C-alpha positions in Angstrom: -36.3 -28.8 -20.7 -36.6 -28.5 -24.6 -33.9 -26.9 -26.7 -36.7 -24.5 -27.9 -37.3 -23.3 -24.3 -34.4 -21.2 -24.7 -34.5 -19.8 -27.8 -34.3 -16.1 -28.2 -36.9 -14.1 -29.5 -36.3 -12.8 -33.0 -35.4 -9.5 -33.4 -36.7 -7.1 -35.9 -33.7 -7.7 -38.6 -33.2 -11.6 -37.8 -37.0 -12.2 -40.1 -34.6 -12.9 -42.9 -34.0 -16.5 -42.3 -30.3 -17.7 -42.8 -29.5 -20.0 -45.6 -31.2 -23.4 -45.3 -28.0 -25.5 -45.4 -27.5 -24.5 -41.8 -28.4 -28.5 -41.5 -24.8 -28.7 -42.5 -23.1 -28.8 -38.4 -19.9 -27.8 -40.2 -22.2 -24.7 -41.5 -23.4 -23.7 -38.0 -20.0 -23.6 -36.2 -18.6 -21.7 -39.2 -20.9 -19.1 -38.6 -21.0 -19.4 -34.7 -17.3 -18.7 -35.1 -17.6 -15.7 -37.6 -20.5 -14.0 -35.4 -19.7 -10.3 -34.5 -22.3 -9.5 -32.0 -24.8 -10.8 -29.7 -27.7 -10.2 -32.3 -25.9 -12.3 -34.9 -25.5 -15.3 -32.3 -29.2 -15.2 -31.3 -30.2 -15.6 -35.2 -27.9 -18.6 -35.8 -29.8 -20.0 -32.5 -32.8 -19.3 -34.1 -31.8 -21.5 -37.4 -30.3 -23.9 -34.8 -33.6 -24.7 -32.6 -35.8 -24.6 -35.9 -34.0 -27.1 -37.9 -33.1 -29.5 -34.4 -29.7 -29.4 -34.5 -29.2 -28.3 -30.7 -29.3 -31.8 -29.8 -25.9 -32.0 -32.0 -23.0 -31.6 -29.6 -20.9 -29.8 -31.8 -23.6 -27.1 -32.3 -24.8 -26.4 -29.1 -20.9 -26.2 -27.3 -20.1 -23.9 -30.1 -23.2 -22.0 -29.7 -22.2 -21.9 -25.7 -18.9 -20.6 -26.7 -19.8 -17.9 -29.1 -22.8 -17.0 -26.3 -19.6 -16.7 -23.7 -17.0 -15.1 -25.7 -19.6 -12.1 -26.1 -19.4 -11.9 -22.5 -22.4 -9.3 -22.3 -25.1 -9.8 -19.4 -27.7 -11.3 -22.0 -25.1 -13.1 -23.5 -23.8 -14.9 -20.3 -27.3 -15.6 -19.5 -28.0 -17.6 -22.1 -24.6 -19.5 -22.2 -25.9 -20.8 -18.6 -29.0 -22.3 -20.0 -27.8 -23.6 -22.9 -25.3 -25.0 -20.8 -27.5 -26.6 -18.4 -29.5 -28.0 -21.1 -26.6 -29.6 -23.0 -25.6 -31.4 -19.4 -28.9 -32.8 -19.6 -28.1 -35.1 -22.7 -24.4 -34.7 -22.6 -21.7 -35.2 -20.5 -20.2 -31.7 -19.7 -16.8 -30.8 -21.0 -13.5 -29.1 -20.2 -13.7 -26.8 -23.1 -17.3 -25.7 -22.3 -16.0 -25.1 -18.5 -13.5 -23.1 -19.7 -15.9 -21.1 -22.2 -17.9 -19.9 -19.1 -15.1 -19.3 -16.9 -13.5 -17.2 -19.7 -17.2 -15.5 -20.4 -17.4 -14.7 -16.7 -14.1 -13.3 -16.5 -13.9 -10.9 -19.0 -17.3 -9.3 -18.2 -15.8 -8.9 -14.6 -18.1 -11.0 -12.7 -15.4 -12.6 -10.4 -17.4 -13.8 -7.6 -19.5 -16.0 -10.8 -16.0 -17.0 -12.3 -15.1 -18.8 -9.1 -18.1 -20.6 -8.5 -18.0 -22.2 -12.0 -14.7 -23.1 -11.4 -15.3 -24.7 -8.1 -18.4 -26.5 -9.5 -16.1 -27.7 -12.4 -13.5 -29.0 -10.1 -16.0 -30.5 -8.1 -16.9 -32.3 -11.4 -14.1 -34.0 -11.4 -11.8 -31.8 -14.1 -8.6 -30.5 -13.7 -7.8 -27.4 -14.9 -5.8 -26.3 -18.0 -4.2 -23.4 -19.3 -7.2 -22.2 -20.9 -9.0 -22.2 -17.6 -6.1 -20.2 -15.5 -5.3 -17.2 -18.1 -8.8 -15.8 -18.5 -9.2 -16.3 -14.6 -6.2 -14.5 -13.9 -7.1 -11.7 -16.6 -10.5 -11.2 -15.0 -9.2 -11.0 -11.7 -6.6 -8.3 -12.9 -9.5 -6.3 -14.6 -11.7 -6.6 -11.4 -8.5 -5.6 -9.0 -9.5 -9.0 -7.4 -6.3 -9.2 -5.3 -7.4 -11.4 -3.3 -8.9 -13.7 -5.3 -5.9 -13.5 -7.6 -3.6 -14.6 -4.9 -5.9 -17.6 -4.1 -5.6 -18.7 -7.6 -1.8 -18.2 -7.4 -1.6 -20.6 -4.2 -3.5 -23.4 -6.2 -1.5 -23.1 -9.3 1.3 -23.7 -6.9 -0.2 -27.1 -5.7 -2.0 -28.7 -8.8 0.1 -26.3 -11.1 2.2 -29.6 -12.3 -0.8 -31.0 -13.9 -0.6 -30.7 -17.2 2.7 -28.3 -17.3 0.1 -25.4 -16.1 2.6 -24.3 -13.3 5.3 -23.3 -16.2 3.4 -22.2 -19.0 4.9 -19.0 -19.9 1.5 -16.8 -20.6 0.3 -17.6 -17.2 3.5 -17.0 -15.5 2.8 -13.4 -17.6 -0.4 -13.1 -16.8 0.5 -13.2 -13.0 3.7 -11.0 -13.7 0.6 -8.3 -14.8 -1.5 -9.1 -11.9 0.9 -8.7 -9.6 2.4 -5.1 -11.2 -1.4 -4.0 -11.4 -2.1 -4.4 -7.5 1.4 -2.8 -6.6 2.7 -5.9 -5.5 6.0 -5.8 -7.4 8.0 -8.1 -5.1 5.7 -10.9 -6.1 6.1 -10.0 -9.3 9.5 -10.3 -9.5 9.6 -14.1 -7.5 7.3 -15.2 -10.5 9.9 -13.5 -13.5 12.8 -14.6 -11.5 11.6 -18.5 -10.9 10.3 -18.4 -14.7 12.5 -21.4 -16.6 11.6 -19.6 -19.7 10.9 -15.9 -20.5 9.6 -13.6 -23.5 9.5 -10.2 -24.2 6.2 -9.8 -22.2 7.7 -11.2 -19.5 10.2 -8.6 -19.7 7.9 -5.8 -20.7 5.4 -6.6 -18.0 7.8 -6.3 -14.6 9.6 -2.7 -16.5 5.8 -1.9 -16.8 5.0 -2.6 -13.5 7.9 -0.6 -12.0 7.8 1.9 -14.1 4.1 2.8 -12.8 4.8 1.9 -9.6 7.3 3.7 -6.6 10.6 2.4 -8.2 10.9 3.7 -11.6 14.5 3.7 -11.5 14.3 -0.3 -11.2 12.5 -0.4 -14.3 15.3 1.4 -16.2 18.1 -0.7 -14.5 15.6 -4.0 -15.7 15.3 -2.8 -19.1 19.3 -2.4 -19.9 19.5 -5.7 -17.7 17.1 -7.2 -20.7 19.5 -6.0 -23.5 22.5 -7.3 -21.7 21.0 -10.7 -21.6 21.2 -11.0 -25.3 18.9 -13.5 -25.5 15.3 -11.7 -26.1 15.4 -8.1 -28.1 12.8 -5.5 -26.6 10.4 -4.0 -28.7 8.8 -1.0 -28.8 6.7 -1.2 -26.3 9.3 -2.1 -23.7 11.4 0.9 -24.8 8.3 2.7 -24.1 7.5 1.5 -20.5 11.6 2.3 -20.3 11.3 5.7 -21.1 7.7 6.5 -19.3 10.3 5.8 -16.4 12.6 8.4 -16.9 9.4 10.9 -17.5 8.8 9.9 -14.1 12.0 10.6 -12.8 12.2 13.3 -15.1 15.9 11.9 -15.8 16.4 13.2 -19.4 20.1 11.6 -19.7 18.7 8.0 -19.0 15.8 9.0 -21.6 18.3 10.0 -24.7 20.2 6.8 -24.0 16.9 4.8 -24.6 15.9 6.9 -27.5 19.2 6.4 -29.3 19.1 2.7 -28.4 16.0 2.1 -30.4 17.4 4.4 -32.8 20.6 2.6 -33.4 19.2 -1.2 -33.7 15.8 -0.2 -35.5 13.2 -0.5 -33.2 10.0 0.5 -34.9 8.7 4.0 -33.4 4.8 3.2 -32.5 2.5 6.2 -31.6 2.8 5.1 -27.7 6.4 5.2 -28.3 6.7 8.6 -29.8 4.2 9.4 -26.9 6.0 8.4 -24.0 9.5 10.4 -25.7 7.0 13.8 -25.9 5.9 13.7 -22.5 9.7 12.6 -21.8 11.0 16.1 -23.2 8.4 18.0 -21.7 8.5 17.0 -18.6 12.2 17.5 -18.5 11.9 20.8 -19.9 13.4 19.8 -23.9 10.0 21.8 -24.8 11.7 22.5 -28.4 12.5 18.5 -29.2 9.2 17.1 -27.5 7.8 19.8 -30.2 9.9 18.7 -33.0 9.3 15.2 -32.2 5.4 16.1 -32.3 5.1 17.6 -35.3 7.0 15.3 -37.2 4.8 12.4 -36.2 2.5 11.9 -39.4 -0.2 9.6 -37.2 -0.7 11.8 -34.6 -3.7 10.3 -32.3 -5.7 11.8 -29.1 -3.3 10.7 -26.5 -0.5 12.6 -28.6 -2.3 16.1 -28.7 -3.5 15.3 -25.1 0.3 15.0 -23.7 1.2 18.2 -25.3 -2.0 20.2 -24.0 -1.5 19.0 -20.5 2.3 19.2 -20.4 1.7 22.6 -21.6 -0.7 23.5 -19.0 1.4 21.8 -16.2 4.4 24.4 -17.4 2.4 27.3 -17.3 2.6 27.6 -21.0 -1.1 28.7 -21.7 -0.9 30.2 -24.7 0.7 27.5 -26.6 -2.0 25.1 -25.3 -4.8 27.0 -26.7 -3.2 28.0 -29.6 -2.5 23.9 -29.7 -6.2 23.3 -29.1 -7.2 25.1 -32.3 -4.6 23.1 -34.1 -6.0 20.2 -33.0 -9.9 21.3 -34.1 -8.2 22.6 -37.7 -6.9 19.2 -38.2 -10.5 17.6 -37.5 -9.3 15.6 -34.4 -11.9 15.5 -31.7 -11.4 16.1 -28.3 -12.1 13.9 -25.4 -12.6 15.1 -21.9 -8.9 14.5 -21.2 -8.1 17.2 -23.5 -11.1 19.8 -22.2 -9.4 19.7 -18.8 -5.7 20.3 -20.0 -7.4 23.5 -22.1 -9.7 24.7 -18.7 -6.5 24.4 -17.4 -4.8 26.6 -19.3 -7.7 28.6 -19.8 -7.6 29.4 -16.1 -4.0 30.1 -16.0 -4.5 33.0 -18.5 -7.3 34.3 -16.2 -8.5 36.4 -18.9 -12.2 35.9 -18.5 -13.3 36.0 -22.0 -11.2 33.5 -23.0 -12.6 31.4 -20.4 -16.2 32.1 -21.4 -15.3 31.5 -25.1 -14.0 28.1 -24.5 -17.0 27.1 -22.4 -19.3 27.9 -25.0 -17.5 25.7 -27.3 -18.1 23.0 -24.8 -21.6 23.4 -24.5 -22.1 24.0 -28.1 -20.4 20.4 -28.4 -21.9 18.6 -25.1 -18.6 18.0 -23.8 -20.0 18.9 -19.8 -21.3 15.6 -19.8 -18.6 14.4 -17.6 -17.8 15.9 -14.2 -14.5 16.4 -14.3 -15.1 18.8 -17.5 -17.2 20.6 -15.2 -15.1 20.7 -12.2 -12.0 22.1 -14.5 -14.5 24.9 -15.9 -15.5 26.1 -12.4 -11.8 26.2 -11.3 -11.0 28.2 -14.8 -13.8 30.6 -13.4 -12.7 30.9 -10.3 -9.4 31.6 -11.1 -10.7 34.1 -13.3 -12.6 35.5 -10.6 -15.8 35.1 -11.8 -17.8 33.5 -8.8 -20.9 34.0 -9.8 -20.1 32.0 -13.0 -18.8 29.3 -10.9 -21.7 29.1 -9.0 -24.0 29.0 -11.9 -22.3 25.6 -12.9 -21.8 24.5 -9.6 -25.3 24.8 -8.1 -27.5 23.2 -10.6 -25.2 19.8 -11.0 -26.9 16.8 -10.4 -24.3 14.8 -9.1 -21.7 16.7 -7.2 -19.0 14.5 -6.6 -16.3 15.8 -3.7 -14.0 17.1 -6.4 -16.3 19.5 -7.3 -17.5 20.7 -3.3 -13.2 20.8 -3.3 -12.9 22.9 -6.2 -15.5 25.5 -5.5 -14.1 26.1 -1.7 -10.8 26.1 -2.7 -11.8 28.7 -5.6 -13.4 30.5 -2.6 -10.6 30.5 -0.3 -8.4 31.8 -3.3 -10.7 34.6 -3.9 -11.0 35.7 -0.3 -14.7 34.5 0.1 -14.2 32.9 3.6 -18.2 33.0 4.0 -19.0 30.4 0.9 -15.8 28.4 1.6 -16.9 27.4 4.7 -20.7 27.5 3.9 -20.0 25.0 0.9 -17.3 22.9 3.8 -20.3 22.6 5.9 -22.7 21.4 3.2 -20.8 18.9 2.1 -22.6 15.5 2.1 -19.1 13.6 2.6 -15.6 15.3 2.9 -12.1 13.2 1.7 -8.5 14.2 2.8 -8.2 17.2 0.3 -11.5 18.7 1.8 -10.3 18.8 5.4 -6.5 19.3 4.2 -7.9 22.3 2.3 -9.4 24.3 4.9 -6.3 23.3 7.7 -3.9 24.8 5.3 -5.8 27.7 4.5 -6.3 28.4 7.8 -2.5 28.2 8.5 -2.1 30.8 5.2 -4.3 33.2 7.0 -2.2 32.8 10.3 -5.7 31.5 11.9 -3.4 28.9 13.9 -5.8 28.2 16.7 -8.9 27.8 14.2 -6.6 25.4 11.9 -5.9 22.9 15.5 -9.6 23.2 16.2 -10.7 22.0 12.9 -7.7 19.3 12.9 -9.6 17.8 15.7 -13.0 17.9 14.0 -11.1 15.7 11.3 -9.8 13.6 14.0 -13.6 13.2 15.9 -15.2 12.7 12.0 -13.2 9.9 11.5 -11.1 10.4 8.6 -7.6 9.6 9.8 -5.3 12.7 9.1 -2.0 11.8 6.2 1.0 13.7 6.1 -0.5 16.6 4.2 -2.4 17.2 7.2 0.1 17.0 9.5 1.9 19.9 7.5 -0.2 22.3 8.5 -0.5 21.2 12.1 3.2 21.3 12.2 3.0 24.7 10.9 0.6 25.8 13.3 2.0 24.3 16.1 5.8 26.2 15.3 3.6 29.7 14.5 1.8 29.2 18.4 5.0 28.0 19.9 2.7 25.8 22.0 5.9 23.3 22.5 3.5 20.7 24.1 1.1 20.7 21.0 4.2 20.0 19.4 5.3 17.1 20.9 1.6 15.9 20.7 1.9 16.3 17.2 5.3 14.4 16.6 4.1 11.8 18.7 0.6 11.1 17.1 2.7 10.8 13.8 4.7 8.6 15.0 2.1 6.4 16.7 0.1 6.1 13.8 3.1 5.3 11.2 2.5 8.4 9.1 5.1 8.3 6.6 7.1 11.4 7.0 9.0 12.1 3.5 11.0 15.2 3.2 8.2 17.8 3.0 6.8 16.5 6.6 9.9 16.0 8.2 11.4 19.7 7.4 7.9 21.0 8.9 8.5 19.4 11.8 12.4 20.8 12.4 10.9 24.2 11.8 8.0 23.1 14.1 10.2 22.5 17.1 12.6 25.0 15.9 9.9 27.7 16.4 8.9 26.1 19.5 12.1 27.0 21.0 13.3 23.2 21.4 16.2 22.9 18.9 17.4 19.8 20.2 14.5 17.9 19.1 14.6 19.8 16.3 18.3 19.0 15.0 17.6 15.5 16.2 14.8 14.9 13.5 16.7 16.5 11.0 19.8 14.0 12.0 18.0 11.1 11.6 16.7 12.4 7.8 17.5 10.3 5.0 16.6 12.3 2.4 17.8 16.1 2.8 16.7 18.8 0.2 17.4 22.3 0.1 14.4 22.9 2.4 15.9 20.9 5.0 18.7 22.5 5.1 17.3 25.6 5.1 15.1 24.6 8.3 18.0 23.1 9.9 19.8 26.3 9.3 17.1 28.5 10.1 16.6 26.8 13.3 20.2 27.7 14.4 19.8 31.1 13.0 16.8 32.2 15.1 18.4 29.8 18.3 21.5 32.6 17.6 23.8 29.8 17.0 25.7 31.4 14.2 28.7 28.8 14.3 26.5 25.9 14.0 24.4 27.2 11.1 27.7 28.1 9.1 28.7 24.6 10.1 25.5 23.0 8.6 25.7 25.2 5.1 29.1 23.8 4.7 27.7 20.5 5.1 25.1 21.0 2.8 27.4 21.8 0.3 29.5 18.8 1.0 26.1 17.1 0.6 26.4 18.0 -3.6 23.9 20.4 -2.9 23.3 23.9 -4.8 22.4 26.6 -1.7 19.4 29.3 -3.1 19.0 32.7 -2.2 16.3 31.1 0.8 19.3 29.4 2.7 21.3 32.5 2.1 19.0 34.5 4.0 19.0 32.3 6.9 22.7 32.1 7.1 22.8 36.0 6.9 20.2 36.0 9.7 22.2 33.8 11.5 25.1 36.1 11.4 23.2 39.0 12.5 21.6 37.2 15.7 25.4 35.7 16.6 26.8 39.4 16.1 29.0 37.2 13.4 29.9 40.5 11.1 32.8 39.3 9.2 31.3 36.3 8.3 28.1 37.6 7.1 30.2 40.0 4.6 31.9 36.7 3.3 28.8 35.1 2.8 27.4 37.6 1.0 30.2 38.6 -1.3 30.3 34.6 -1.9 26.6 34.6 -3.2 28.3 36.1 -6.5 31.9 35.0 -6.6 31.2 31.8 -5.7 27.6 30.8 -6.4 27.0 33.0 -9.3 23.8 34.7 -8.6 23.5 38.2 -7.2 22.3 39.3 -4.2 18.3 40.3 -3.8 16.5 42.7 -1.7 16.1 40.5 0.9 19.6 40.1 1.1 20.4 43.5 1.4 17.7 43.7 4.3 19.5 40.9 6.3 23.6 43.0 5.8 21.9 46.0 6.7 20.2 44.4 10.1 23.6 42.6 10.4 25.5 45.8 10.0 22.4 47.9 12.3 22.2 45.4 15.1 27.1 45.6 15.8 26.2 49.6 16.0 27.8 50.1 12.3 25.0 52.4 11.0 27.4 54.5 8.8 28.4 51.4 6.9 24.8 50.1 6.8 23.7 53.1 5.3 26.3 53.3 2.8 25.3 49.7 2.0 21.8 51.2 1.2 22.8 53.8 -1.1 25.3 51.3 -3.1 22.5 49.2 -3.9 21.7 47.9 -7.7 18.2 48.3 -7.4 15.8 50.3 -5.6 15.7 49.8 -1.7 12.4 48.8 -0.5 10.9 49.7 3.5 11.8 46.5 4.7 15.6 47.7 4.2 15.2 51.0 5.3 13.0 49.7 8.3 16.1 47.3 9.6 18.3 50.6 9.4 15.6 52.4 11.0 15.4 49.9 13.9 19.0 49.8 14.8 19.1 53.7 14.8 16.4 53.1 17.5 18.4 50.7 19.2 21.5 52.9 19.1 19.8 56.2 19.9 21.1 57.6 16.3 18.0 60.1 16.2 19.3 61.6 12.9 19.7 58.6 10.8 16.5 57.5 12.3 14.5 60.5 11.5 15.9 60.0 7.7 15.4 55.7 7.5 12.0 56.7 8.7 10.9 59.4 6.0 12.3 57.0 3.1 10.6 54.1 4.9 6.8 56.3 4.8 7.5 57.3 1.3 7.9 54.0 0.4 4.9 52.3 3.0 2.9 55.2 4.6 0.9 52.4 6.1 3.0 51.1 8.3 2.5 51.4 11.8 5.5 50.1 13.5 7.7 53.2 11.4 5.8 55.8 13.4 5.8 53.7 16.4 9.7 53.4 16.1 9.7 57.2 15.4 8.0 57.9 18.3 9.9 55.8 20.7 13.1 57.9 19.2 11.5 60.8 19.8 10.3 59.7 23.6 13.9 58.2 24.4 15.2 61.9 23.7 12.6 63.7 25.6 10.9 65.3 22.5 7.3 65.0 23.7 6.1 67.5 21.1 7.4 65.6 18.4 6.1 62.4 20.3 2.6 64.0 19.7 3.3 65.1 16.0 3.6 61.5 15.0 0.7 59.9 17.2 -1.5 62.7 15.7 -0.2 61.8 12.3 -0.7 58.4 13.2 -4.4 58.6 14.2 -5.1 61.2 11.3 -3.9 58.2 9.0 -5.9 55.8 10.4 -2.9 53.6 11.1 -3.5 51.5 14.4 -0.2 50.9 16.5 -0.1 47.1 17.1 -0.2 46.9 20.7 2.1 44.2 22.3 0.8 40.4 23.0 2.3 37.5 24.6 0.9 33.7 24.4 2.0 31.1 27.1 0.5 27.3 26.4 -0.7 25.6 29.8 -2.0 22.5 29.6 -3.0 22.3 26.3 -4.9 26.1 26.2 -3.2 28.8 24.6 -3.7 32.2 26.6 -3.3 35.3 25.4 -1.9 39.0 27.3 -2.3 42.1 25.7 0.1 45.2 27.4 -2.0 47.1 29.9 -4.7 44.9 29.1 -6.5 43.0 32.7 -9.2 41.1 30.9 -7.6 37.9 32.0 -10.2 35.7 34.2 -7.4 35.5 36.9 -6.1 38.7 36.5 -6.3 39.6 40.3 -3.9 36.4 40.8 -1.4 37.8 38.6 -1.1 41.2 39.8 -0.9 39.8 43.3 2.1 37.7 41.8 3.6 40.5 40.0 3.7 41.9 42.9 5.6 39.4 44.6 8.1 39.6 41.7 8.3 43.2 41.9 9.3 43.1 45.6 11.8 40.3 45.4 13.4 41.4 42.4 14.0 45.2 43.9 15.6 43.1 47.1 17.7 41.7 44.4 18.9 45.2 43.0 16.5 45.4 40.0 15.4 48.5 39.2 13.1 49.0 36.4 14.3 51.0 33.1 11.6 54.2 33.1 13.2 55.1 29.7 11.3 52.1 28.4 7.8 53.7 29.1 7.5 55.8 26.2 4.5 58.2 27.6 4.8 61.8 29.2 3.2 60.3 32.2 4.9 60.4 35.8 7.5 57.7 37.1 5.0 56.1 39.4 2.1 55.9 36.5 5.5 54.3 34.0 6.4 51.5 36.7 3.0 50.6 36.6 2.9 50.6 32.7 6.2 48.8 32.7 5.0 45.9 34.9 2.1 45.5 32.6 3.9 44.4 29.5 2.5 41.3 27.8 5.5 39.4 28.4 5.7 40.3 32.2 2.0 39.2 32.6 2.5 35.8 30.8 5.7 34.6 33.0 3.2 36.0 36.2 0.2 33.6 34.7 2.8 30.7 34.4 4.5 30.9 37.9 0.9 30.5 39.3 -0.2 27.9 36.6 2.7 25.4 36.9 4.4 23.4 39.4 7.8 24.0 40.7 10.7 23.9 38.1 8.2 23.3 35.2 9.9 25.8 32.1 7.9 28.7 31.1 7.6 29.0 27.5 6.2 32.7 26.4 5.3 33.8 22.2 5.8 37.4 22.0 5.0 39.3 18.7 7.1 42.3 19.2 10.6 42.3 20.2 11.4 42.2 23.9 12.4 45.4 25.3 15.7 45.5 27.4 13.6 46.1 30.7 12.0 42.7 30.1 14.8 41.3 29.1 16.5 41.7 32.6 13.2 41.1 34.1 13.5 37.9 33.0 16.8 36.9 33.6 16.1 37.5 37.4 13.3 35.8 37.2 15.2 32.8 36.0 17.5 32.6 38.7 15.0 33.8 41.7 12.3 31.2 41.0 14.9 29.0 39.5 12.8 28.7 36.4 13.8 27.5 32.5 11.9 31.2 30.5 11.8 30.8 26.8 10.7 34.0 25.0 10.2 34.3 21.2 10.0 37.7 19.9 9.7 38.3 16.4 13.6 38.0 16.2 14.7 35.3 17.7 14.4 33.2 21.0 15.6 33.8 24.7 16.5 31.1 27.0 16.7 32.2 30.3 18.4 30.3 32.5 19.9 31.3 36.4 20.1 34.4 35.3 21.5 34.7 32.1 19.8 34.5 28.5 21.2 32.4 25.5 21.5 35.5 23.5 24.2 37.0 25.7 22.2 40.2 26.0 23.1 41.0 21.9 19.7 40.9 20.2 
């Protein structure tokens, strides 16, 4: 094949021929080395062909090198053809093989580079330094881990040839390769086995740890480098360590690095300034970050974006928008990171006019070409409650990414448009974890727990493997349903599929089992947790509170303090609730006082509500009212409602009327208050007042919440509503209730007809009392489960005293453990006794 057969067609600009001295081979080589792009190389190639110089090894080999160095699809094609022609007249050299391998590696053509490498070895050539370096760089760039690991193995076998194995540049490339693939143990082994290291060796490993899952190791490694005293860190090393501190939000370590850099005179490159600004912003030292930013004279787009992104992340929307305007005035051109950050800030402002102006700027400057920019604008309009504007962007998008769909679905949910959310969810061409998790979490948030479990099943059927975010929502749904069998299955599923159980998921599991009445499993998970944050301790204390185990809750609180965690207001809610359910009045008073005395924050309305509940349950109604009247803030309807509930229990009609009046002033739509007041009047036989309250309730259009109970049988949730006999097996349930009634009467049980708060005859009262939802649920549990199987019921209202007595007797007569979770706490009935000790 003649050399002219691969001569490129001259481009329009190549009509001006190069100087005639091109017959000089040295001139050819010189011009090839100076060539900047493929067009220049092609013009030189034309001249080489024209003057018949291709047969000269020096000219042809440098031409191949130049084409390879350009590393484009066209140049590599010319390089291969030129190489084949070269091999027809001359013997290939290691230099040429390396040139081709470098070119294909740089272009990301990993398979072709490996194929060339194998051919080279088959031809009898031994790889050298210049063979392995570009291959490793290419494998790193293409994220080709298997190929890189294979090359490392080959290096260990043949690396002794020509000293390749100890080449510091190759070893640095290996560290970088493994770090990029998050294989930091392998990177560390390469580093540890190096005979000689330079600043790149240290920095590559520090950077790997900083970007990986162990940023603390990056900081330690930096100081090891300093202590080694052989190689001085540079600005890149410091920047990598500072970025690790940013990830850790470790302000103190970041300050130490900053001081070190100043003391040793390290040049403050723009990259180092950027990482310091990011550190200070993430650690809340906004003024320091702003000062560094404004003192920097050569700000680049990365530094502007760091400030903008952090302003948006920390909710400083006004500052972000103002800084964006400053950026435009400075002449700096925004990129997509800029636009996404400012869109986020505009969304936080929630001002539709500001959002529209910003969108107009994007359109005028053709910045909407990126998907993430369009997605950010959709999100912005959704947060501004401009759904029509969001759809006007989304609907015409030619290439909708899964993020685009997720943004729309999340926006619809946020705006309460469930119809559109479901519609778009169903229309998605494919769904990722975010898609499923968003919908499942939203269903849980809306208290549609059974629907959330159903959607979780669909997710499994679709082939999508649930992650820990999914299981947090599923655990929450199981807990609220009180479905213990489903909760046990969920826990087993997590363990079987080895789903990572970090603090948040473990906390959800603790809460799940606690809500299902299985506090043993709850505390077992809690005790196994290696890392416990305040939310985990709160969940454990809450588990003891709902069980009524006040002493254990107090012990856990003290252990939390010993563990070095500072309690927050939520923890005190759970501790006070535990004291309330356990009748620990003295201890409750002490905790309430300690909030200000020992921990430095004033009690909030919710804490006063807990104290009113605690005092009210103990019958200290006067003290409870005095506490309300001494509150430093206005008591809300919840606080007065707690007093009203206590008055109902202790039959204090005068105080009940006063508390009810206060509640209805603050929240006239609360049906429960009318019901409580009606019950107080009914218990006192004031039927005229009962009728007036119920008529008032009807006139206001307020509906009484019916009592309902859930029971799980073989994975199915069955719901019973008081006096509703629509269940498919109601005939059997009625027969079972008659049997229970007969056996209980023989045991001396007499229905407490005072709990039927209707002006009807005693026979009808007795029938209505037998149709309380929890009684129907327990009857269904007895006919649907085998002997000795525990029965678990979840009730939406507080269990009445008659049902409480009923459950105690059923537990002993039928030898069953019965658990009832009402809206206050758990009642574990066994052998005629209740865990609440009749205090609830």
